[in-house]
C-alpha positions in Angstrom: 139.2 91.9 116.1 141.0 90.4 113.0 140.9 92.0 109.7 138.5 90.2 107.4 141.0 90.8 104.2 143.4 88.9 106.3 141.4 85.9 106.9 142.6 83.2 104.5 140.1 82.1 102.0 140.4 78.4 103.0 139.2 79.0 106.5 136.1 80.9 105.6 133.2 78.5 106.1 131.2 77.2 103.0 127.5 78.7 103.1 125.3 75.6 103.0 122.9 75.3 99.7 120.2 75.6 101.7 120.8 78.8 103.3 121.8 80.2 99.9 118.3 79.0 98.6 116.8 80.9 101.5 118.4 84.1 100.8 117.5 83.9 97.2 114.1 83.2 97.4 113.7 86.0 100.3 115.0 88.6 97.5 112.7 87.0 95.1 109.6 87.4 97.1 110.7 91.1 97.6 111.2 91.8 94.1 107.5 90.6 93.5 105.9 92.5 96.1 107.6 95.6 94.8 106.4 94.6 91.2 102.7 93.9 92.6 103.0 97.0 94.4 104.0 99.5 91.6 101.4 97.9 89.2 98.6 98.2 91.4 99.7 102.0 91.8 99.8 102.6 88.1 96.4 101.2 87.6 95.2 103.1 90.0 96.4 105.9 88.2 95.2 105.3 85.0 91.6 104.7 86.7 91.7 108.2 88.1 92.8 109.7 84.8 90.3 108.0 82.6 87.4 109.1 85.4 88.6 112.6 85.0 88.7 112.3 81.2 85.2 111.1 81.5 84.0 113.6 83.7 85.4 116.5 81.8 83.7 115.8 78.7 80.4 115.2 80.4 80.9 118.5 82.0 82.1 120.1 78.5 78.4 118.5 77.1 76.5 119.9 80.0 78.1 123.5 79.7 78.2 123.6 75.9 74.1 123.0 76.0 73.7 125.4 78.8 75.5 128.1 77.0 74.4 127.4 73.4 78.2 126.7 72.8 79.0 130.6 73.1 82.3 132.3 73.8 81.9 131.3 77.5 81.7 127.8 76.7 85.0 127.7 74.7 86.8 129.4 77.5 85.5 126.8 79.6 86.3 124.0 77.5 90.0 125.1 77.0 90.2 125.4 80.8 88.9 121.9 81.7 90.9 120.3 78.8 94.3 122.0 80.1 93.5 120.7 83.3 92.8 117.1 81.8 96.1 117.0 79.7 98.2 118.4 82.5 96.6 115.4 84.3 97.3 113.0 81.6 100.9 114.2 80.8 101.8 113.1 84.6 99.8 110.0 84.4 101.7 109.4 81.3 105.0 109.8 82.8 104.5 107.2 85.6 102.9 104.7 83.5 106.2 104.9 81.3 108.6 104.4 84.3 106.5 101.4 85.7 106.8 100.0 82.6 110.7 100.3 83.0 110.4 99.0 86.3 108.4 95.9 85.7 110.9 95.0 83.1 113.7 95.9 85.6 111.9 93.3 88.3 111.3 90.9 85.1 115.3 90.9 84.8 116.0 90.8 88.4 114.0 87.7 89.0 115.2 85.9 85.7 118.8 86.3 86.9 117.3 84.7 90.3 116.3 81.8 88.6 119.8 81.3 87.0 121.0 81.2 90.5 118.2 78.5 91.3 119.4 76.5 88.5 122.8 76.9 89.8 121.7 75.3 93.1 120.0 72.3 91.4 120.1 71.9 87.8 117.3 69.2 87.6 115.0 71.8 88.2 115.7 73.6 85.1 113.0 71.8 83.0 110.0 72.7 85.1 110.8 76.5 85.0 108.6 78.3 82.4 110.0 81.7 82.9 113.3 82.6 81.8 116.6 82.1 83.6 118.4 84.7 81.4 118.6 88.1 82.2 118.5 89.5 78.8 116.2 90.7 76.3 115.5 87.3 74.9 115.1 86.2 78.5 112.4 88.9 79.6 110.4 88.2 76.3 110.0 84.8 77.3 109.0 85.8 80.8 106.5 88.1 79.7 105.1 85.3 77.2 105.8 81.6 78.0 104.1 79.7 75.0 106.9 80.6 72.4 107.4 83.9 70.9 104.7 86.5 70.8 104.8 89.4 68.3 106.6 92.7 69.0 103.8 94.7 67.6 100.8 93.1 69.6 103.3 93.6 72.8 103.6 97.2 72.4 100.0 98.0 70.9 98.5 96.8 73.6 100.6 98.0 76.4 99.3 100.7 78.9 102.0 102.7 77.8 100.7 103.0 74.3 96.9 103.3 75.6 97.6 106.5 78.0 99.6 108.1 75.1 96.8 107.4 72.8 94.2 108.9 75.2 96.6 112.0 76.0 96.9 112.5 72.0 93.1 112.9 71.9 93.2 115.3 74.4 95.9 117.3 72.9 94.1 117.3 69.8 90.6 118.5 71.5 92.5 121.2 73.3 94.4 122.8 70.4 91.2 122.8 68.3 89.3 124.3 71.1 92.2 127.1 71.0 91.9 127.6 67.2 88.2 127.6 67.4 88.4 130.4 70.1 90.8 132.2 67.8 87.5 132.2 65.3 89.6 130.0 63.0 87.6 128.1 60.0 86.3 124.7 60.9 88.0 123.0 58.5 91.5 124.7 59.9 90.3 123.8 63.4 89.6 120.0 62.5 93.1 119.8 60.9 95.0 121.4 63.5 93.9 119.0 66.3 94.3 116.2 64.1 97.8 117.1 63.2 98.9 118.0 66.9 97.2 114.8 68.1 99.3 112.6 65.8 102.1 114.5 66.2 102.2 113.7 69.9 101.1 110.4 69.2 104.1 109.8 66.8 106.5 111.9 69.3 105.8 109.6 72.4 106.0 106.6 70.7 109.7 107.5 69.3 110.6 108.4 72.4 109.3 105.2 74.4 111.4 103.1 71.7 114.5 104.9 72.0 114.6 104.7 75.8 113.9 100.9 75.3 117.1 100.4 73.2 119.1 102.8 75.5 118.4 100.4 78.5 119.5 97.1 76.4 122.8 99.3 75.1 123.6 100.0 78.9 122.3 96.6 80.0 125.1 93.7 81.0 123.4 90.2 81.4 125.3 87.5 83.8 123.0 84.7 82.4 122.5 85.4 78.5 120.3 83.3 76.5 122.6 80.8 74.7 122.7 80.9 71.1 120.2 78.4 69.0 121.8 75.2 69.1 123.5 74.9 72.0 
């Protein structure tokens, strides 16, 4: 058998454009299917977590009325809120991972669109999604109609939503522990609020740094051209 490395480049048959397009389309559909699967999975996880939060708070209300909010209720509240927070943190980890995975799929499909345009430059005006696999290209693919403010994009994300819910649950858990230790009511409320706000701010900052590191390590093959080009 001949060594492929020894075959002269001129003797390698050229792959037809139709075959290249078929290969690219196959990869495109594979990425799209993987993206859809991960999105459906994380939405199910979020729904399960919110159901647990709702059930936990309802159970606290019922048990509180039955025990007249005695020390037994406080112990029960700490146990329930501890479980809710554990599930919430695990859900948050998955939501953050899927957010970055979604960005990964978007960049990969942008790169494939660049290959489509290389095969047929005349299709470029008909592609609303970007064909540039950089930060500007991802922003364009997430919202075709011009630019959308970064604040609204972040504030409306599932990641911020889950962090906000977890911050509330953390605040309730810390407040319940403080109440169990017989601290004054103003102190209990203050500790709960401070811990909740600190949790929210900490994980938003961590998410922002992780997002920045992604772009620092990413190398685009088809970057967005400078304005005017």
